[in-house]
C-alpha positions as CSV (number, residue, x, y, z in Angstrom):
1,X,78.4,-71.8,66.6
2,X,81.9,-71.1,65.7
3,X,82.9,-68.9,63.0
4,X,86.0,-68.7,61.1
5,X,86.8,-65.4,59.7
6,X,89.8,-64.9,56.6
7,X,91.9,-61.4,56.6
8,X,93.3,-59.3,58.4
9,X,92.3,-55.7,57.9
10,X,89.5,-53.6,58.9
11,X,86.6,-55.1,57.2
12,X,87.6,-58.3,58.7
13,X,87.5,-56.7,62.3
14,X,84.1,-55.0,61.5
15,X,82.7,-59.0,59.8
16,X,83.8,-60.3,63.2
17,X,82.6,-58.0,65.4
18,X,79.2,-58.1,63.5
19,X,79.1,-62.0,64.3
20,X,79.9,-61.5,67.7
21,X,77.0,-59.3,68.0
22,X,74.8,-62.7,67.7
23,X,73.8,-64.2,70.7
24,X,74.3,-67.8,68.0
25,X,77.9,-67.4,67.5
26,X,80.4,-68.5,70.4
27,X,83.5,-68.1,69.0
28,X,85.1,-66.3,65.8
29,X,88.6,-67.1,64.8
30,X,90.4,-65.0,63.1
31,X,92.8,-66.2,60.3
32,X,95.2,-64.0,60.7
33,X,93.4,-61.3,62.6
34,X,94.9,-58.3,63.6
35,X,95.0,-56.4,66.8
36,X,91.4,-55.6,66.6
37,X,90.6,-58.9,66.7
38,X,92.9,-60.2,69.1
39,X,90.8,-57.9,71.7
40,X,87.1,-58.3,70.4
41,X,84.4,-60.5,72.5
42,X,84.4,-63.9,71.1
43,X,87.3,-63.5,69.0
44,X,90.7,-65.2,69.3
45,X,93.4,-65.0,66.4
46,X,95.4,-67.8,64.8
47,X,97.7,-68.3,61.7
48,X,98.2,-70.8,59.4
49,X,96.4,-72.8,56.5
50,X,92.9,-71.5,56.9
51,X,90.8,-74.6,55.9
52,X,93.3,-76.9,58.4
53,X,92.3,-74.5,60.8
54,X,88.5,-74.5,59.9
55,X,88.6,-78.6,59.6
56,X,90.4,-79.0,63.3
57,X,88.0,-76.0,64.5
58,X,85.3,-78.0,63.2
59,X,83.5,-74.7,62.4
60,X,79.9,-74.2,61.3
61,X,81.0,-71.7,58.5
62,X,83.8,-69.6,57.2
63,X,83.6,-65.6,56.1
64,X,86.9,-64.5,53.4
65,X,87.5,-61.2,53.5
66,X,89.6,-60.2,50.7
67,X,89.5,-60.7,47.4
68,X,93.2,-62.5,46.9
69,X,92.2,-65.8,48.9
70,X,88.8,-65.6,46.6
71,X,90.6,-65.6,43.4
72,X,93.1,-68.1,44.3
73,X,90.1,-70.5,45.0
74,X,89.9,-70.7,48.7
75,X,85.9,-71.0,48.8
76,X,86.1,-73.6,46.4
77,X,88.9,-75.8,49.2
78,X,86.5,-75.3,51.9
79,X,83.3,-76.4,50.4
80,X,85.4,-79.6,48.8
81,X,86.0,-80.0,52.9
82,X,82.4,-79.8,53.6
83,X,82.8,-76.3,55.3
84,X,80.1,-73.5,54.0
85,X,82.0,-70.4,53.1
86,X,80.6,-66.7,52.6
87,X,82.4,-65.8,49.7
88,X,82.2,-66.8,45.8
89,X,84.0,-70.1,44.3
90,X,86.9,-68.8,42.1
91,X,84.9,-68.7,38.8
92,X,83.0,-66.0,40.4
93,X,85.7,-64.3,41.8
94,X,87.2,-63.8,38.5
95,X,85.0,-61.2,38.1
96,X,87.3,-58.8,40.7
97,X,90.2,-60.6,39.7
98,X,90.0,-59.7,35.4
99,X,88.6,-56.2,34.7
100,X,88.3,-57.5,30.9
101,X,86.3,-60.7,32.0
102,X,83.7,-58.6,34.1
103,X,83.7,-56.4,30.8
104,X,82.8,-59.0,28.6
105,X,80.3,-60.1,31.4
106,X,78.8,-56.6,31.8
107,X,78.2,-56.3,27.6
108,X,76.9,-59.8,27.7
109,X,74.3,-59.1,29.9
110,X,73.5,-55.8,29.8
111,X,74.6,-54.0,32.5
112,X,75.0,-50.4,32.1
113,X,78.4,-49.3,32.5
114,X,81.5,-47.6,30.6
115,X,82.4,-48.4,27.0
116,X,85.7,-50.1,26.8
117,X,88.4,-51.9,24.6
118,X,90.8,-54.4,26.3
119,X,94.7,-54.5,24.9
120,X,97.8,-56.7,25.2
121,X,99.6,-54.8,22.6
122,X,101.4,-51.6,24.1
123,X,101.3,-49.7,20.8
124,X,98.1,-50.6,19.6
125,X,96.6,-49.1,23.3
126,X,99.3,-46.3,22.9
127,X,97.1,-45.5,19.6
128,X,93.7,-46.1,21.1
129,X,94.1,-43.7,23.5
130,X,95.5,-41.5,21.1
131,X,92.3,-41.7,18.8
132,X,90.0,-41.1,22.1
133,X,91.7,-38.4,23.3
134,X,91.4,-37.2,27.2
135,X,90.0,-37.8,29.7
136,X,90.2,-41.3,29.7
137,X,90.3,-43.9,32.1
138,X,93.4,-46.8,32.1
139,X,92.7,-50.0,34.0
140,X,95.2,-53.1,34.7
141,X,93.8,-56.3,34.0
142,X,94.3,-57.8,37.4
143,X,94.7,-57.6,40.8
144,X,96.9,-54.5,41.7
145,X,95.7,-53.9,45.2
146,X,94.1,-50.6,44.5
147,X,96.9,-49.6,42.0
148,X,96.1,-50.3,38.7
149,X,93.2,-48.0,37.9
150,X,94.7,-44.2,36.5
151,X,92.1,-41.8,35.5
152,X,94.0,-40.1,33.2
153,X,93.0,-36.3,32.6
154,X,95.6,-35.2,29.9
155,X,96.9,-37.5,26.8
156,X,100.3,-37.2,28.3
157,X,99.1,-38.9,31.1
158,X,96.8,-41.6,29.6
159,X,100.2,-42.7,27.5
160,X,102.2,-42.4,30.5
161,X,99.8,-44.7,32.6
162,X,99.7,-47.0,29.3
163,X,103.5,-47.4,29.5
164,X,104.2,-48.0,32.9
165,X,101.3,-50.2,33.7
166,X,102.4,-52.5,30.8
167,X,106.1,-52.2,31.5
168,X,105.2,-54.0,34.9
169,X,104.4,-51.4,37.7
170,X,102.0,-53.2,39.2
171,X,103.4,-56.7,38.1
172,X,101.5,-59.0,35.7
173,X,98.7,-57.6,36.5
174,X,99.2,-55.0,33.7
175,X,100.2,-56.8,31.1
176,X,97.2,-57.0,29.9
177,X,94.6,-53.1,30.0
178,X,91.0,-52.1,29.5
179,X,90.9,-48.6,28.6
180,X,87.5,-47.1,29.5
181,X,85.1,-44.1,28.4
182,X,85.6,-41.3,31.3
183,X,82.0,-40.9,32.9
184,X,81.2,-37.6,34.3
185,X,79.4,-37.9,37.7
186,X,79.4,-39.2,41.4
187,X,81.0,-42.4,42.5
188,X,79.1,-44.1,44.9
189,X,79.5,-48.0,46.4
190,X,76.6,-50.5,46.8
191,X,77.3,-53.7,48.9
192,X,75.3,-56.8,48.6
193,X,74.2,-60.4,49.5
194,X,74.7,-62.8,46.9
195,X,73.2,-66.3,46.8
196,X,73.3,-68.2,43.3
197,X,73.9,-72.1,42.8
198,X,72.4,-74.0,40.2
199,X,69.9,-75.5,42.3
200,X,68.6,-71.9,43.5
201,X,68.4,-71.1,39.9
202,X,66.2,-73.9,39.3
203,X,63.8,-72.9,41.9
204,X,63.8,-69.6,41.1
205,X,65.5,-68.8,44.7
206,X,68.9,-67.2,43.1
207,X,69.3,-63.8,44.7
208,X,71.0,-60.6,45.3
209,X,70.1,-58.2,48.2
210,X,71.5,-54.9,48.0
211,X,72.5,-52.8,51.3
212,X,72.4,-49.7,52.2
213,X,74.3,-47.0,49.5
214,X,77.5,-46.2,51.0
215,X,80.6,-43.5,49.6
216,X,84.4,-44.7,49.8
217,X,86.4,-41.2,49.5
218,X,89.8,-42.3,48.1
219,X,91.9,-39.4,47.5
220,X,94.4,-38.8,50.8
221,X,93.6,-35.2,51.2
222,X,90.4,-32.9,52.1
223,X,88.4,-31.8,48.9
224,X,89.1,-35.1,47.2
225,X,92.7,-33.9,46.5
226,X,96.3,-35.5,46.7
227,X,97.2,-39.4,45.5
228,X,94.7,-42.0,45.6
229,X,94.4,-44.6,48.4
230,X,92.6,-48.0,49.7
231,X,90.3,-45.1,51.4
232,X,90.1,-42.5,54.1
233,X,86.7,-43.4,55.2
234,X,82.8,-43.7,54.6
235,X,79.3,-42.6,55.6
236,X,76.4,-44.9,55.0
237,X,73.4,-44.0,54.1
238,X,73.7,-41.1,51.5
239,X,71.6,-38.0,51.0
240,X,71.9,-37.6,47.5
241,X,71.3,-41.1,46.5
242,X,67.3,-40.5,45.4
243,X,65.0,-43.4,45.1
244,X,64.6,-42.9,41.3
245,X,68.7,-44.0,41.1
246,X,68.1,-47.1,43.3
247,X,65.7,-48.3,41.0
248,X,67.6,-47.8,38.1
249,X,70.4,-49.4,39.4
250,X,68.2,-52.1,40.5
251,X,66.5,-53.0,37.0
252,X,70.0,-51.9,34.9
253,X,72.9,-53.1,37.0
254,X,71.5,-55.5,39.6
255,X,69.0,-57.6,38.1
256,X,71.8,-58.1,34.5
257,X,74.3,-59.2,36.8
258,X,72.2,-61.9,38.4
259,X,70.3,-62.9,35.2
260,X,74.1,-63.4,33.7
261,X,75.3,-65.1,37.2
262,X,72.1,-67.4,36.9
263,X,73.3,-68.5,32.9
264,X,76.8,-68.6,33.2
265,X,76.4,-71.5,36.0
266,X,78.6,-69.6,38.7
267,X,78.1,-70.8,42.2
268,X,78.4,-67.5,43.9
269,X,77.3,-67.2,47.8
270,X,78.9,-64.8,49.5
271,X,79.1,-60.6,48.9
272,X,79.7,-58.4,46.0
273,X,80.4,-54.7,45.9
274,X,79.2,-52.6,43.0
275,X,81.2,-49.4,42.1
276,X,79.1,-46.9,41.0
277,X,79.1,-43.6,38.9
278,X,76.0,-41.8,38.7
279,X,75.7,-40.0,35.8
280,X,73.0,-37.7,34.0
281,X,72.0,-40.8,32.6
282,X,71.8,-42.9,35.8
283,X,73.8,-45.0,37.7
284,X,76.3,-47.2,35.7
285,X,78.7,-50.1,36.8
286,X,82.3,-48.9,37.4
287,X,83.1,-52.7,38.2
288,X,82.8,-55.4,40.3
289,X,84.5,-56.5,44.0
290,X,83.8,-60.0,45.1
291,X,83.5,-59.3,48.8
292,X,82.7,-56.3,50.8
293,X,84.2,-53.0,50.5
294,X,86.5,-51.5,53.2
295,X,85.9,-49.0,54.4
296,X,82.1,-49.1,53.3
297,X,81.8,-51.9,55.6
298,X,83.3,-50.1,58.8
299,X,79.8,-48.0,57.7
300,X,77.7,-50.2,56.6
301,X,77.5,-53.0,59.4
302,X,76.6,-50.9,61.9
303,X,73.7,-49.6,60.5
304,X,72.4,-53.3,60.2
305,X,69.3,-54.3,62.5
306,X,69.3,-58.0,61.9
307,X,71.8,-61.3,63.0
308,X,74.6,-60.9,60.7
309,X,75.0,-64.7,61.4
310,X,71.6,-65.3,60.1
311,X,72.1,-63.4,57.0
312,X,75.5,-65.8,56.4
313,X,73.4,-68.8,57.1
314,X,70.7,-67.5,54.3
315,X,73.8,-67.2,51.9
316,X,75.1,-70.2,52.3
317,X,71.5,-72.5,52.3
318,X,69.7,-70.3,49.2
319,X,67.2,-68.6,51.7
320,X,68.1,-65.2,50.5
321,X,65.4,-64.3,48.8
322,X,62.9,-64.8,52.3
323,X,65.6,-63.0,54.6
324,X,64.1,-59.7,55.6
325,X,66.8,-57.0,56.0
326,X,65.9,-54.4,58.4
327,X,68.3,-51.4,58.7
328,X,68.5,-48.8,61.3
329,X,67.7,-45.1,61.3
330,X,70.0,-42.3,61.1
331,X,74.0,-42.3,59.8
332,X,76.7,-43.7,60.3
333,X,80.1,-41.7,59.7
334,X,83.8,-43.5,59.7
335,X,86.9,-41.5,58.8
336,X,90.2,-43.4,58.7
337,X,93.4,-42.6,60.5
338,X,96.5,-43.5,58.8
339,X,100.4,-43.3,59.2
340,X,102.4,-40.9,58.2
341,X,103.5,-41.1,54.4
342,X,100.9,-43.3,53.4
343,X,100.2,-44.2,51.0
344,X,103.8,-43.9,50.1
345,X,106.7,-44.3,52.9
346,X,105.5,-44.7,56.4
347,X,106.9,-46.1,59.4
348,X,105.4,-49.1,61.4
349,X,105.9,-50.0,65.2
350,X,104.2,-46.8,66.4
351,X,102.1,-47.2,69.5
352,X,99.0,-46.2,69.3
353,X,97.5,-44.7,72.4
354,X,93.0,-44.8,72.9
355,X,91.5,-43.2,75.7
356,X,89.2,-46.8,76.2
357,X,86.6,-45.0,78.1
358,X,85.5,-41.9,77.0
359,X,85.4,-44.4,73.1
360,X,83.3,-46.3,75.1
361,X,80.6,-43.7,76.5
362,X,80.8,-42.3,73.0
363,X,79.3,-45.2,71.3
364,X,82.2,-44.9,68.8
365,X,83.4,-48.3,67.2
366,X,86.8,-48.6,66.6
367,X,87.8,-51.4,63.8
368,X,91.2,-51.5,63.8
369,X,93.1,-52.1,60.5
370,X,96.9,-51.8,60.0
371,X,97.9,-52.4,63.9
372,X,98.9,-55.6,65.7
373,X,99.7,-56.7,69.5
374,X,103.8,-56.4,69.9
375,X,105.8,-58.1,72.3
376,X,105.1,-56.2,75.2
377,X,101.3,-56.6,74.6
378,X,101.1,-52.9,73.5
379,X,99.1,-51.7,70.3
380,X,101.3,-50.9,67.7
381,X,101.2,-49.4,63.6
382,X,101.8,-52.2,61.2
383,X,100.0,-50.7,58.1
384,X,99.2,-47.5,56.2
385,X,95.4,-47.7,57.2
386,X,95.8,-48.2,60.7
387,X,92.0,-48.1,61.9
388,X,88.8,-46.3,61.2
389,X,86.0,-44.7,64.1
390,X,82.6,-45.4,63.3
391,X,80.1,-43.3,65.1
392,X,76.2,-43.5,64.9
393,X,74.2,-40.3,65.2
394,X,70.2,-39.9,64.5
395,X,71.3,-37.0,62.2
396,X,74.8,-37.1,59.7
397,X,75.7,-34.3,61.9
398,X,75.5,-36.0,64.9
399,X,77.1,-38.9,63.5
400,X,79.7,-36.8,61.9
401,X,80.5,-35.0,65.0
402,X,80.9,-38.2,67.2
403,X,83.2,-39.7,65.1
404,X,85.6,-36.7,64.8
405,X,85.3,-36.3,68.5
406,X,86.2,-39.8,68.9
407,X,89.4,-39.2,66.6
408,X,90.9,-36.7,69.1
409,X,90.8,-39.8,71.8
410,X,93.3,-41.8,69.8
411,X,97.0,-41.0,69.0
412,X,99.8,-42.2,67.7
413,X,103.3,-40.5,66.2
414,X,102.5,-39.6,62.4
415,X,98.5,-40.0,62.8
416,X,97.0,-38.6,60.1
417,X,92.8,-38.2,58.8
418,X,90.7,-36.3,56.5
419,X,88.8,-33.5,58.3
420,X,85.7,-33.8,55.4
421,X,84.5,-37.7,55.4
422,X,80.7,-37.1,54.3
423,X,80.9,-33.7,53.8
424,X,79.6,-31.7,50.7
425,X,82.5,-31.3,48.5
426,X,84.0,-34.5,50.0
427,X,83.2,-37.0,47.3
428,X,85.3,-37.8,44.5
429,X,83.3,-36.6,41.2
430,X,84.5,-36.6,37.8
């Protein structure tokens, strides 16, 4: 098989790498890809229109990584050209593209979530936060690259968030705000495969299958301090998540979500990311993402003990219900190395040096995110989140030690990373 993977981040490198493990996959075209996919076995990068490339290359299917092309209807265009796509069509992608729409969906179908109200008028929004008080959560309705959510601990912070977001801090995404109750607890991520069409719904084959729970660490500094980032590292699975919690998630969040997708006749063949808060009353949904999480993907995909291309085919063909997902024992730890100055201004073009022999011996996989090959063929930084070191161990301690030892085999000017990914006290909690 020949597959096209759309996107340029660490998530897409992990997807391409996992597909390359399959003996059934001969070649993966990454559009546009990055410095990691440029050297990954069976992979090559290509730039240009994804649909045109997919047609020219006669690919068997496409996997769409990021949210923006999904919201813009790339899956619809691929299917219109008879190219099967792993990624929801635009109607399903709206569950991430509009926080208001996703909250309406959650409430309509009884998904356990935080109470919220939506506003398009600044004065009304300010009046509401003054009435409710702090702490409170302010969310831009549209896609804002992870910069549209403010957990305000004081009334002043909440008022400033309303003003800044509605005044264009994140562009048009903040013209409408969802203001949400503050939930007390600890955050986790559950990624899942989804296969829902009108045909599967009619045959009772519509399905969502959850992966192992994972945790992203959003804050820049150890101890969950400092500014929010796109993610400083992930761990999978989670020792602090009980079977009872996952059972409540299945009953109160996953199953109502599936019911809603069927009832709304949403063609959703792809992945979904449930951002959850584990509260004293059980898990509650914070948000849907309509794709795999980043950096959670770099910790979850290495734990798969099955052929990822088979999973993609099951999603596309509506046979997910019969697909047996098996998982490796042990743990995966994936700390992220970022550019100095991230998440604010940071330099680009710093040469990345990797001790490939030692990394290979350790069994650690380096997933490239913000890096590319320069004109001389050197690997140089091109973004804020540069790479993740993903290591497996029979115990969490073994995986953690291996991942952090591997980071010492990598260097670039200004390189920075957290030292506590997965440790007690590292998780964001409210």
